[in-house]
PDB file of N, CA, C and O in Angstrom:
ATOM      1  N   UNK A   1     137.530 124.458  55.457  1.00  0.00           N
ATOM      2  CA  UNK A   1     138.136 125.832  55.247  1.00  0.00           C
ATOM      3  C   UNK A   1     139.447 125.964  56.092  1.00  0.00           C
ATOM      4  O   UNK A   1     140.433 126.567  55.667  1.00  0.00           O
ATOM      5  N   UNK A   2     139.384 125.287  57.461  1.00  0.00           N
ATOM      6  CA  UNK A   2     140.679 125.524  58.292  1.00  0.00           C
ATOM      7  C   UNK A   2     141.885 124.947  57.788  1.00  0.00           C
ATOM      8  O   UNK A   2     142.969 125.498  57.981  1.00  0.00           O
ATOM      9  N   UNK A   3     141.767 123.805  57.115  1.00  0.00           N
ATOM     10  CA  UNK A   3     143.026 123.336  56.432  1.00  0.00           C
ATOM     11  C   UNK A   3     143.331 123.864  55.159  1.00  0.00           C
ATOM     12  O   UNK A   3     144.513 123.974  54.835  1.00  0.00           O
ATOM     13  N   UNK A   4     142.330 124.240  54.312  1.00  0.00           N
ATOM     14  CA  UNK A   4     142.642 124.808  53.039  1.00  0.00           C
ATOM     15  C   UNK A   4     143.378 126.174  53.296  1.00  0.00           C
ATOM     16  O   UNK A   4     144.359 126.488  52.622  1.00  0.00           O
ATOM     17  N   UNK A   5     142.896 126.941  54.248  1.00  0.00           N
ATOM     18  CA  UNK A   5     143.423 128.385  54.529  1.00  0.00           C
ATOM     19  C   UNK A   5     144.545 128.338  55.502  1.00  0.00           C
ATOM     20  O   UNK A   5     145.207 129.363  55.663  1.00  0.00           O
ATOM     21  N   UNK A   6     144.862 127.147  56.238  1.00  0.00           N
ATOM     22  CA  UNK A   6     145.893 127.308  57.207  1.00  0.00           C
ATOM     23  C   UNK A   6     145.464 128.177  58.419  1.00  0.00           C
ATOM     24  O   UNK A   6     146.238 129.041  58.831  1.00  0.00           O
ATOM     25  N   UNK A   7     144.493 128.015  58.890  1.00  0.00           N
ATOM     26  CA  UNK A   7     143.796 128.932  59.969  1.00  0.00           C
ATOM     27  C   UNK A   7     144.600 128.507  61.171  1.00  0.00           C
ATOM     28  O   UNK A   7     144.981 127.351  61.354  1.00  0.00           O
ATOM     29  N   UNK A   8     144.829 129.514  61.969  1.00  0.00           N
ATOM     30  CA  UNK A   8     145.502 129.378  63.276  1.00  0.00           C
ATOM     31  C   UNK A   8     144.308 129.203  64.199  1.00  0.00           C
ATOM     32  O   UNK A   8     143.175 129.581  63.899  1.00  0.00           O
ATOM     33  N   UNK A   9     144.665 128.543  65.464  1.00  0.00           N
ATOM     34  CA  UNK A   9     143.620 128.316  66.542  1.00  0.00           C
ATOM     35  C   UNK A   9     143.064 129.741  66.879  1.00  0.00           C
ATOM     36  O   UNK A   9     141.855 129.870  67.073  1.00  0.00           O
ATOM     37  N   UNK A  10     143.910 130.814  66.953  1.00  0.00           N
ATOM     38  CA  UNK A  10     143.253 132.136  67.210  1.00  0.00           C
ATOM     39  C   UNK A  10     142.404 132.608  66.367  1.00  0.00           C
ATOM     40  O   UNK A  10     141.400 133.184  66.786  1.00  0.00           O
ATOM     41  N   UNK A  11     142.658 132.445  64.910  1.00  0.00           N
ATOM     42  CA  UNK A  11     141.889 132.822  63.804  1.00  0.00           C
ATOM     43  C   UNK A  11     140.588 132.081  63.845  1.00  0.00           C
ATOM     44  O   UNK A  11     139.506 132.649  63.693  1.00  0.00           O
ATOM     45  N   UNK A  12     140.715 130.888  64.040  1.00  0.00           N
ATOM     46  CA  UNK A  12     139.560 129.903  64.079  1.00  0.00           C
ATOM     47  C   UNK A  12     138.488 130.350  65.056  1.00  0.00           C
ATOM     48  O   UNK A  12     137.320 130.462  64.682  1.00  0.00           O
ATOM     49  N   UNK A  13     138.848 130.598  66.250  1.00  0.00           N
ATOM     50  CA  UNK A  13     137.812 130.926  67.273  1.00  0.00           C
ATOM     51  C   UNK A  13     137.063 132.345  66.716  1.00  0.00           C
ATOM     52  O   UNK A  13     135.839 132.422  66.824  1.00  0.00           O
ATOM     53  N   UNK A  14     137.782 133.395  66.154  1.00  0.00           N
ATOM     54  CA  UNK A  14     137.102 134.436  65.796  1.00  0.00           C
ATOM     55  C   UNK A  14     136.250 134.279  64.589  1.00  0.00           C
ATOM     56  O   UNK A  14     135.162 134.833  64.432  1.00  0.00           O
ATOM     57  N   UNK A  15     136.908 133.377  63.645  1.00  0.00           N
ATOM     58  CA  UNK A  15     135.982 132.904  62.410  1.00  0.00           C
ATOM     59  C   UNK A  15     134.656 132.250  62.828  1.00  0.00           C
ATOM     60  O   UNK A  15     133.594 132.483  62.251  1.00  0.00           O
ATOM     61  N   UNK A  16     134.794 131.391  63.900  1.00  0.00           N
ATOM     62  CA  UNK A  16     133.635 130.556  64.220  1.00  0.00           C
ATOM     63  C   UNK A  16     132.533 131.417  64.794  1.00  0.00           C
ATOM     64  O   UNK A  16     131.354 131.093  64.648  1.00  0.00           O
ATOM     65  N   UNK A  17     132.884 132.474  65.422  1.00  0.00           N
ATOM     66  CA  UNK A  17     131.884 133.456  66.133  1.00  0.00           C
ATOM     67  C   UNK A  17     131.322 134.288  65.061  1.00  0.00           C
ATOM     68  O   UNK A  17     130.123 134.566  65.082  1.00  0.00           O
ATOM     69  N   UNK A  18     132.138 134.730  64.076  1.00  0.00           N
ATOM     70  CA  UNK A  18     131.661 135.501  63.092  1.00  0.00           C
ATOM     71  C   UNK A  18     130.770 134.729  62.231  1.00  0.00           C
ATOM     72  O   UNK A  18     129.717 135.260  61.880  1.00  0.00           O
ATOM     73  N   UNK A  19     131.047 133.568  61.851  1.00  0.00           N
ATOM     74  CA  UNK A  19     130.268 132.639  60.920  1.00  0.00           C
ATOM     75  C   UNK A  19     128.900 132.413  61.549  1.00  0.00           C
ATOM     76  O   UNK A  19     127.863 132.544  60.899  1.00  0.00           O
ATOM     77  N   UNK A  20     128.930 132.059  62.871  1.00  0.00           N
ATOM     78  CA  UNK A  20     127.659 131.735  63.736  1.00  0.00           C
ATOM     79  C   UNK A  20     126.762 132.978  63.562  1.00  0.00           C
ATOM     80  O   UNK A  20     125.621 132.882  63.109  1.00  0.00           O
ATOM     81  N   UNK A  21     127.303 134.121  63.928  1.00  0.00           N
ATOM     82  CA  UNK A  21     126.470 135.267  64.119  1.00  0.00           C
ATOM     83  C   UNK A  21     125.833 135.494  62.636  1.00  0.00           C
ATOM     84  O   UNK A  21     124.612 135.593  62.516  1.00  0.00           O
ATOM     85  N   UNK A  22     126.605 135.563  61.639  1.00  0.00           N
ATOM     86  CA  UNK A  22     126.105 135.714  60.252  1.00  0.00           C
ATOM     87  C   UNK A  22     125.000 134.948  59.662  1.00  0.00           C
ATOM     88  O   UNK A  22     124.092 135.341  58.929  1.00  0.00           O
ATOM     89  N   UNK A  23     125.319 133.479  60.243  1.00  0.00           N
ATOM     90  CA  UNK A  23     124.388 132.360  59.779  1.00  0.00           C
ATOM     91  C   UNK A  23     122.917 132.780  60.321  1.00  0.00           C
ATOM     92  O   UNK A  23     121.904 132.746  59.621  1.00  0.00           O
ATOM     93  N   UNK A  24     122.962 133.186  61.693  1.00  0.00           N
ATOM     94  CA  UNK A  24     121.785 133.564  62.317  1.00  0.00           C
ATOM     95  C   UNK A  24     121.163 134.680  61.746  1.00  0.00           C
ATOM     96  O   UNK A  24     119.937 134.689  61.641  1.00  0.00           O
ATOM     97  N   UNK A  25     122.000 135.839  61.274  1.00  0.00           N
ATOM     98  CA  UNK A  25     121.406 136.833  60.646  1.00  0.00           C
ATOM     99  C   UNK A  25     120.843 136.482  59.297  1.00  0.00           C
ATOM    100  O   UNK A  25     119.804 137.023  58.919  1.00  0.00           O
ATOM    101  N   UNK A  26     121.452 135.637  58.578  1.00  0.00           N
ATOM    102  CA  UNK A  26     121.004 135.043  57.281  1.00  0.00           C
ATOM    103  C   UNK A  26     119.688 134.557  57.417  1.00  0.00           C
ATOM    104  O   UNK A  26     118.762 134.978  56.724  1.00  0.00           O
ATOM    105  N   UNK A  27     119.570 133.712  58.257  1.00  0.00           N
ATOM    106  CA  UNK A  27     118.359 132.900  58.556  1.00  0.00           C
ATOM    107  C   UNK A  27     117.132 133.954  58.797  1.00  0.00           C
ATOM    108  O   UNK A  27     116.020 133.770  58.303  1.00  0.00           O
ATOM    109  N   UNK A  28     117.414 134.913  59.494  1.00  0.00           N
ATOM    110  CA  UNK A  28     116.431 136.062  59.706  1.00  0.00           C
ATOM    111  C   UNK A  28     116.140 136.637  58.464  1.00  0.00           C
ATOM    112  O   UNK A  28     114.975 136.971  58.246  1.00  0.00           O
ATOM    113  N   UNK A  29     117.057 136.820  57.557  1.00  0.00           N
ATOM    114  CA  UNK A  29     116.827 137.791  56.331  1.00  0.00           C
ATOM    115  C   UNK A  29     116.211 136.927  55.423  1.00  0.00           C
ATOM    116  O   UNK A  29     115.639 137.439  54.460  1.00  0.00           O
ATOM    117  N   UNK A  30     116.221 135.434  55.577  1.00  0.00           N
ATOM    118  CA  UNK A  30     115.573 134.650  54.521  1.00  0.00           C
ATOM    119  C   UNK A  30     114.180 134.884  54.351  1.00  0.00           C
ATOM    120  O   UNK A  30     113.618 134.726  53.267  1.00  0.00           O
ATOM    121  N   UNK A  31     113.432 135.371  55.708  1.00  0.00           N
ATOM    122  CA  UNK A  31     112.059 135.443  55.439  1.00  0.00           C
ATOM    123  C   UNK A  31     111.557 136.807  55.328  1.00  0.00           C
ATOM    124  O   UNK A  31     110.378 137.116  55.498  1.00  0.00           O
ATOM    125  N   UNK A  32     112.584 137.678  55.010  1.00  0.00           N
ATOM    126  CA  UNK A  32     112.299 139.108  54.766  1.00  0.00           C
ATOM    127  C   UNK A  32     111.812 139.469  53.407  1.00  0.00           C
ATOM    128  O   UNK A  32     112.436 139.004  52.454  1.00  0.00           O
ATOM    129  N   UNK A  33     110.762 140.251  53.182  1.00  0.00           N
ATOM    130  CA  UNK A  33     110.464 140.457  51.620  1.00  0.00           C
ATOM    131  C   UNK A  33     111.722 140.954  50.737  1.00  0.00           C
ATOM    132  O   UNK A  33     111.729 140.699  49.532  1.00  0.00           O
ATOM    133  N   UNK A  34     112.786 141.666  51.335  1.00  0.00           N
ATOM    134  CA  UNK A  34     113.775 142.148  50.493  1.00  0.00           C
ATOM    135  C   UNK A  34     115.140 141.374  50.875  1.00  0.00           C
ATOM    136  O   UNK A  34     116.250 141.882  51.031  1.00  0.00           O
ATOM    137  N   UNK A  35     114.787 140.058  50.983  1.00  0.00           N
ATOM    138  CA  UNK A  35     115.973 139.140  51.568  1.00  0.00           C
ATOM    139  C   UNK A  35     117.059 139.210  50.611  1.00  0.00           C
ATOM    140  O   UNK A  35     118.185 139.174  51.106  1.00  0.00           O
ATOM    141  N   UNK A  36     116.974 139.300  49.355  1.00  0.00           N
ATOM    142  CA  UNK A  36     118.282 139.286  48.505  1.00  0.00           C
ATOM    143  C   UNK A  36     119.086 140.441  48.860  1.00  0.00           C
ATOM    144  O   UNK A  36     120.287 140.250  49.051  1.00  0.00           O
ATOM    145  N   UNK A  37     118.599 141.630  48.979  1.00  0.00           N
ATOM    146  CA  UNK A  37     119.361 142.852  49.417  1.00  0.00           C
ATOM    147  C   UNK A  37     120.143 142.596  50.680  1.00  0.00           C
ATOM    148  O   UNK A  37     121.356 142.779  50.780  1.00  0.00           O
ATOM    149  N   UNK A  38     119.273 142.117  51.726  1.00  0.00           N
ATOM    150  CA  UNK A  38     119.670 141.964  52.983  1.00  0.00           C
ATOM    151  C   UNK A  38     120.785 140.826  53.024  1.00  0.00           C
ATOM    152  O   UNK A  38     121.858 141.030  53.592  1.00  0.00           O
ATOM    153  N   UNK A  39     120.481 139.593  52.384  1.00  0.00           N
ATOM    154  CA  UNK A  39     121.723 138.725  52.470  1.00  0.00           C
ATOM    155  C   UNK A  39     122.922 139.068  51.705  1.00  0.00           C
ATOM    156  O   UNK A  39     124.039 138.738  52.104  1.00  0.00           O
ATOM    157  N   UNK A  40     122.742 139.687  50.669  1.00  0.00           N
ATOM    158  CA  UNK A  40     123.944 140.447  49.936  1.00  0.00           C
ATOM    159  C   UNK A  40     124.776 141.377  50.761  1.00  0.00           C
ATOM    160  O   UNK A  40     126.002 141.423  50.660  1.00  0.00           O
ATOM    161  N   UNK A  41     124.058 142.137  51.603  1.00  0.00           N
ATOM    162  CA  UNK A  41     124.656 143.031  52.527  1.00  0.00           C
ATOM    163  C   UNK A  41     125.336 142.259  53.526  1.00  0.00           C
ATOM    164  O   UNK A  41     126.534 142.484  53.698  1.00  0.00           O
ATOM    165  N   UNK A  42     124.764 141.393  54.202  1.00  0.00           N
ATOM    166  CA  UNK A  42     125.355 140.608  55.258  1.00  0.00           C
ATOM    167  C   UNK A  42     126.500 139.705  54.801  1.00  0.00           C
ATOM    168  O   UNK A  42     127.396 139.390  55.586  1.00  0.00           O
ATOM    169  N   UNK A  43     126.470 139.264  53.459  1.00  0.00           N
ATOM    170  CA  UNK A  43     127.685 138.715  53.006  1.00  0.00           C
ATOM    171  C   UNK A  43     128.916 139.657  52.915  1.00  0.00           C
ATOM    172  O   UNK A  43     130.049 139.327  53.265  1.00  0.00           O
ATOM    173  N   UNK A  44     128.566 140.877  52.401  1.00  0.00           N
ATOM    174  CA  UNK A  44     129.704 141.788  52.215  1.00  0.00           C
ATOM    175  C   UNK A  44     130.182 142.141  53.552  1.00  0.00           C
ATOM    176  O   UNK A  44     131.403 142.233  53.673  1.00  0.00           O
ATOM    177  N   UNK A  45     129.428 142.362  54.608  1.00  0.00           N
ATOM    178  CA  UNK A  45     130.020 142.700  55.997  1.00  0.00           C
ATOM    179  C   UNK A  45     130.763 141.501  56.415  1.00  0.00           C
ATOM    180  O   UNK A  45     131.892 141.695  56.864  1.00  0.00           O
ATOM    181  N   UNK A  46     130.276 140.170  56.335  1.00  0.00           N
ATOM    182  CA  UNK A  46     130.988 139.093  56.765  1.00  0.00           C
ATOM    183  C   UNK A  46     132.472 139.014  56.129  1.00  0.00           C
ATOM    184  O   UNK A  46     133.427 138.708  56.844  1.00  0.00           O
ATOM    185  N   UNK A  47     132.608 139.271  54.910  1.00  0.00           N
ATOM    186  CA  UNK A  47     133.653 139.245  54.063  1.00  0.00           C
ATOM    187  C   UNK A  47     134.602 140.276  54.672  1.00  0.00           C
ATOM    188  O   UNK A  47     135.754 139.968  54.979  1.00  0.00           O
ATOM    189  N   UNK A  48     134.161 141.367  54.825  1.00  0.00           N
ATOM    190  CA  UNK A  48     135.016 142.533  55.469  1.00  0.00           C
ATOM    191  C   UNK A  48     135.396 142.302  56.842  1.00  0.00           C
ATOM    192  O   UNK A  48     136.423 142.857  57.234  1.00  0.00           O
ATOM    193  N   UNK A  49     134.701 141.531  57.684  1.00  0.00           N
ATOM    194  CA  UNK A  49     135.152 141.072  59.164  1.00  0.00           C
ATOM    195  C   UNK A  49     136.295 140.022  58.999  1.00  0.00           C
ATOM    196  O   UNK A  49     137.278 140.004  59.740  1.00  0.00           O
ATOM    197  N   UNK A  50     136.092 139.155  57.977  1.00  0.00           N
ATOM    198  CA  UNK A  50     136.954 138.049  57.899  1.00  0.00           C
ATOM    199  C   UNK A  50     138.295 138.588  57.260  1.00  0.00           C
ATOM    200  O   UNK A  50     139.381 138.046  57.466  1.00  0.00           O
ATOM    201  N   UNK A  51     138.130 139.645  56.509  1.00  0.00           N
ATOM    202  CA  UNK A  51     139.346 140.265  55.791  1.00  0.00           C
ATOM    203  C   UNK A  51     140.222 140.729  56.802  1.00  0.00           C
ATOM    204  O   UNK A  51     141.439 140.636  56.641  1.00  0.00           O
ATOM    205  N   UNK A  52     139.656 141.294  57.984  1.00  0.00           N
ATOM    206  CA  UNK A  52     140.457 141.878  58.966  1.00  0.00           C
ATOM    207  C   UNK A  52     141.074 140.859  59.815  1.00  0.00           C
ATOM    208  O   UNK A  52     141.981 141.182  60.582  1.00  0.00           O
ATOM    209  N   UNK A  53     140.577 139.428  59.724  1.00  0.00           N
ATOM    210  CA  UNK A  53     141.301 138.508  60.503  1.00  0.00           C
ATOM    211  C   UNK A  53     142.355 137.641  59.859  1.00  0.00           C
ATOM    212  O   UNK A  53     143.272 137.105  60.481  1.00  0.00           O
ATOM    213  N   UNK A  54     142.134 137.544  58.483  1.00  0.00           N
ATOM    214  CA  UNK A  54     142.936 136.707  57.674  1.00  0.00           C
ATOM    215  C   UNK A  54     144.086 137.459  56.993  1.00  0.00           C
ATOM    216  O   UNK A  54     143.984 138.643  56.672  1.00  0.00           O
ATOM    217  N   UNK A  55     145.175 136.727  56.790  1.00  0.00           N
ATOM    218  CA  UNK A  55     146.180 137.485  55.989  1.00  0.00           C
ATOM    219  C   UNK A  55     145.824 137.606  54.576  1.00  0.00           C
ATOM    220  O   UNK A  55     144.839 136.995  54.163  1.00  0.00           O
ATOM    221  N   UNK A  56     146.519 138.325  53.801  1.00  0.00           N
ATOM    222  CA  UNK A  56     146.287 138.402  52.397  1.00  0.00           C
ATOM    223  C   UNK A  56     146.002 137.282  51.708  1.00  0.00           C
ATOM    224  O   UNK A  56     144.952 137.165  51.076  1.00  0.00           O
ATOM    225  N   UNK A  57     146.925 136.349  51.772  1.00  0.00           N
ATOM    226  CA  UNK A  57     146.985 134.974  51.040  1.00  0.00           C
ATOM    227  C   UNK A  57     145.606 134.138  51.583  1.00  0.00           C
ATOM    228  O   UNK A  57     144.860 133.601  50.764  1.00  0.00           O
ATOM    229  N   UNK A  58     145.372 134.089  52.873  1.00  0.00           N
ATOM    230  CA  UNK A  58     144.365 133.341  53.328  1.00  0.00           C
ATOM    231  C   UNK A  58     142.900 134.041  52.866  1.00  0.00           C
ATOM    232  O   UNK A  58     141.946 133.331  52.552  1.00  0.00           O
ATOM    233  N   UNK A  59     142.842 135.274  52.861  1.00  0.00           N
ATOM    234  CA  UNK A  59     141.638 136.006  52.217  1.00  0.00           C
ATOM    235  C   UNK A  59     141.451 135.694  50.932  1.00  0.00           C
ATOM    236  O   UNK A  59     140.359 135.273  50.552  1.00  0.00           O
ATOM    237  N   UNK A  60     142.569 135.873  50.035  1.00  0.00           N
ATOM    238  CA  UNK A  60     142.486 135.535  48.514  1.00  0.00           C
ATOM    239  C   UNK A  60     141.793 134.229  48.400  1.00  0.00           C
ATOM    240  O   UNK A  60     140.805 134.130  47.672  1.00  0.00           O
ATOM    241  N   UNK A  61     142.323 133.056  49.185  1.00  0.00           N
ATOM    242  CA  UNK A  61     141.927 131.767  49.008  1.00  0.00           C
ATOM    243  C   UNK A  61     140.353 131.662  49.383  1.00  0.00           C
ATOM    244  O   UNK A  61     139.529 131.084  48.675  1.00  0.00           O
ATOM    245  N   UNK A  62     140.080 132.280  50.544  1.00  0.00           N
ATOM    246  CA  UNK A  62     138.737 132.255  51.118  1.00  0.00           C
ATOM    247  C   UNK A  62     137.719 132.807  50.098  1.00  0.00           C
ATOM    248  O   UNK A  62     136.637 132.259  49.887  1.00  0.00           O
ATOM    249  N   UNK A  63     138.209 134.115  49.376  1.00  0.00           N
ATOM    250  CA  UNK A  63     137.343 134.741  48.706  1.00  0.00           C
ATOM    251  C   UNK A  63     137.021 134.062  47.353  1.00  0.00           C
ATOM    252  O   UNK A  63     135.898 134.185  46.864  1.00  0.00           O
ATOM    253  N   UNK A  64     138.011 133.334  46.734  1.00  0.00           N
ATOM    254  CA  UNK A  64     138.045 132.424  45.665  1.00  0.00           C
ATOM    255  C   UNK A  64     136.967 131.387  45.936  1.00  0.00           C
ATOM    256  O   UNK A  64     136.050 131.234  45.128  1.00  0.00           O
ATOM    257  N   UNK A  65     137.055 130.665  47.061  1.00  0.00           N
ATOM    258  CA  UNK A  65     136.248 129.644  47.547  1.00  0.00           C
ATOM    259  C   UNK A  65     134.694 130.056  47.609  1.00  0.00           C
ATOM    260  O   UNK A  65     133.766 129.371  47.180  1.00  0.00           O
ATOM    261  N   UNK A  66     134.608 131.225  48.185  1.00  0.00           N
ATOM    262  CA  UNK A  66     133.287 131.751  48.696  1.00  0.00           C
ATOM    263  C   UNK A  66     132.534 132.167  47.033  1.00  0.00           C
ATOM    264  O   UNK A  66     131.352 131.912  46.801  1.00  0.00           O
ATOM    265  N   UNK A  67     133.288 132.706  46.193  1.00  0.00           N
ATOM    266  CA  UNK A  67     132.784 132.997  44.775  1.00  0.00           C
ATOM    267  C   UNK A  67     132.238 131.943  44.188  1.00  0.00           C
ATOM    268  O   UNK A  67     131.148 132.002  43.619  1.00  0.00           O
ATOM    269  N   UNK A  68     133.123 130.629  44.296  1.00  0.00           N
ATOM    270  CA  UNK A  68     132.567 129.616  43.573  1.00  0.00           C
ATOM    271  C   UNK A  68     131.338 128.996  44.243  1.00  0.00           C
ATOM    272  O   UNK A  68     130.447 128.477  43.572  1.00  0.00           O
ATOM    273  N   UNK A  69     131.305 129.061  45.620  1.00  0.00           N
ATOM    274  CA  UNK A  69     129.996 128.496  46.323  1.00  0.00           C
ATOM    275  C   UNK A  69     128.788 129.343  45.877  1.00  0.00           C
ATOM    276  O   UNK A  69     127.780 128.898  45.327  1.00  0.00           O
ATOM    277  N   UNK A  70     129.038 130.636  46.198  1.00  0.00           N
ATOM    278  CA  UNK A  70     128.023 131.732  45.674  1.00  0.00           C
ATOM    279  C   UNK A  70     127.488 131.416  44.257  1.00  0.00           C
ATOM    280  O   UNK A  70     126.273 131.313  44.088  1.00  0.00           O
ATOM    281  N   UNK A  71     128.354 131.259  43.241  1.00  0.00           N
ATOM    282  CA  UNK A  71     127.906 130.957  41.932  1.00  0.00           C
ATOM    283  C   UNK A  71     127.190 129.653  41.767  1.00  0.00           C
ATOM    284  O   UNK A  71     126.288 129.546  40.937  1.00  0.00           O
ATOM    285  N   UNK A  72     127.571 128.636  42.546  1.00  0.00           N
ATOM    286  CA  UNK A  72     126.929 127.451  42.278  1.00  0.00           C
ATOM    287  C   UNK A  72     125.639 127.614  42.976  1.00  0.00           C
ATOM    288  O   UNK A  72     124.661 127.171  42.373  1.00  0.00           O
ATOM    289  N   UNK A  73     125.440 128.171  44.144  1.00  0.00           N
ATOM    290  CA  UNK A  73     124.126 128.377  44.786  1.00  0.00           C
ATOM    291  C   UNK A  73     123.223 129.270  43.882  1.00  0.00           C
ATOM    292  O   UNK A  73     122.009 129.149  44.048  1.00  0.00           O
ATOM    293  N   UNK A  74     123.654 130.121  42.979  1.00  0.00           N
ATOM    294  CA  UNK A  74     122.765 130.874  42.174  1.00  0.00           C
ATOM    295  C   UNK A  74     122.225 129.857  41.026  1.00  0.00           C
ATOM    296  O   UNK A  74     121.069 129.817  40.606  1.00  0.00           O
ATOM    297  N   UNK A  75     123.327 129.033  40.605  1.00  0.00           N
ATOM    298  CA  UNK A  75     122.690 127.971  39.701  1.00  0.00           C
ATOM    299  C   UNK A  75     121.751 127.040  40.052  1.00  0.00           C
ATOM    300  O   UNK A  75     120.841 126.685  39.303  1.00  0.00           O
ATOM    301  N   UNK A  76     121.973 126.545  41.396  1.00  0.00           N
ATOM    302  CA  UNK A  76     121.088 125.669  41.901  1.00  0.00           C
ATOM    303  C   UNK A  76     119.833 126.243  42.345  1.00  0.00           C
ATOM    304  O   UNK A  76     118.845 125.509  42.349  1.00  0.00           O
ATOM    305  N   UNK A  77     119.722 127.548  42.751  1.00  0.00           N
ATOM    306  CA  UNK A  77     118.408 128.073  43.264  1.00  0.00           C
ATOM    307  C   UNK A  77     117.934 129.030  42.234  1.00  0.00           C
ATOM    308  O   UNK A  77     117.117 129.879  42.593  1.00  0.00           O
ATOM    309  N   UNK A  78     118.290 129.009  41.147  1.00  0.00           N
ATOM    310  CA  UNK A  78     117.898 130.165  40.120  1.00  0.00           C
ATOM    311  C   UNK A  78     116.301 129.949  39.745  1.00  0.00           C
ATOM    312  O   UNK A  78     115.492 130.865  39.598  1.00  0.00           O
ATOM    313  N   UNK A  79     116.071 128.755  39.644  1.00  0.00           N
ATOM    314  CA  UNK A  79     114.487 128.533  39.293  1.00  0.00           C
ATOM    315  C   UNK A  79     113.755 128.107  40.419  1.00  0.00           C
ATOM    316  O   UNK A  79     112.578 127.799  40.227  1.00  0.00           O
ATOM    317  N   UNK A  80     114.281 128.020  41.704  1.00  0.00           N
ATOM    318  CA  UNK A  80     113.586 127.598  42.923  1.00  0.00           C
ATOM    319  C   UNK A  80     112.530 128.699  43.393  1.00  0.00           C
ATOM    320  O   UNK A  80     112.782 129.851  43.747  1.00  0.00           O
ATOM    321  N   UNK A  81     111.280 128.066  43.312  1.00  0.00           N
ATOM    322  CA  UNK A  81     110.251 128.986  43.639  1.00  0.00           C
ATOM    323  C   UNK A  81     109.874 128.542  45.373  1.00  0.00           C
ATOM    324  O   UNK A  81     109.772 127.359  45.699  1.00  0.00           O
ATOM    325  N   UNK A  82     109.724 129.512  46.219  1.00  0.00           N
ATOM    326  CA  UNK A  82     109.206 129.138  47.549  1.00  0.00           C
ATOM    327  C   UNK A  82     107.916 128.301  47.534  1.00  0.00           C
ATOM    328  O   UNK A  82     107.086 128.401  46.630  1.00  0.00           O
ATOM    329  N   UNK A  83     107.804 127.548  48.484  1.00  0.00           N
ATOM    330  CA  UNK A  83     106.470 126.641  48.637  1.00  0.00           C
ATOM    331  C   UNK A  83     105.396 127.490  49.197  1.00  0.00           C
ATOM    332  O   UNK A  83     104.279 127.016  49.405  1.00  0.00           O
TER     333      UNK A  83
END
């Protein structure tokens, strides 16, 4: 992501902190009965925080990449049943 979006060192530090924080929250939400809602809410909040850090072009590229990843995850996990 750093190279694709041309992230500055200052942006990288902020993005790393946000990503770590949200990953920890996503892990907690994964065991929640309403995990889909919680995870969707967390993804929206993360996107909002990143939008405040990235410039318009960086955010557009980030969002495009995230949408592709999220779409792929839905395809991969569509029929996944928890053990």
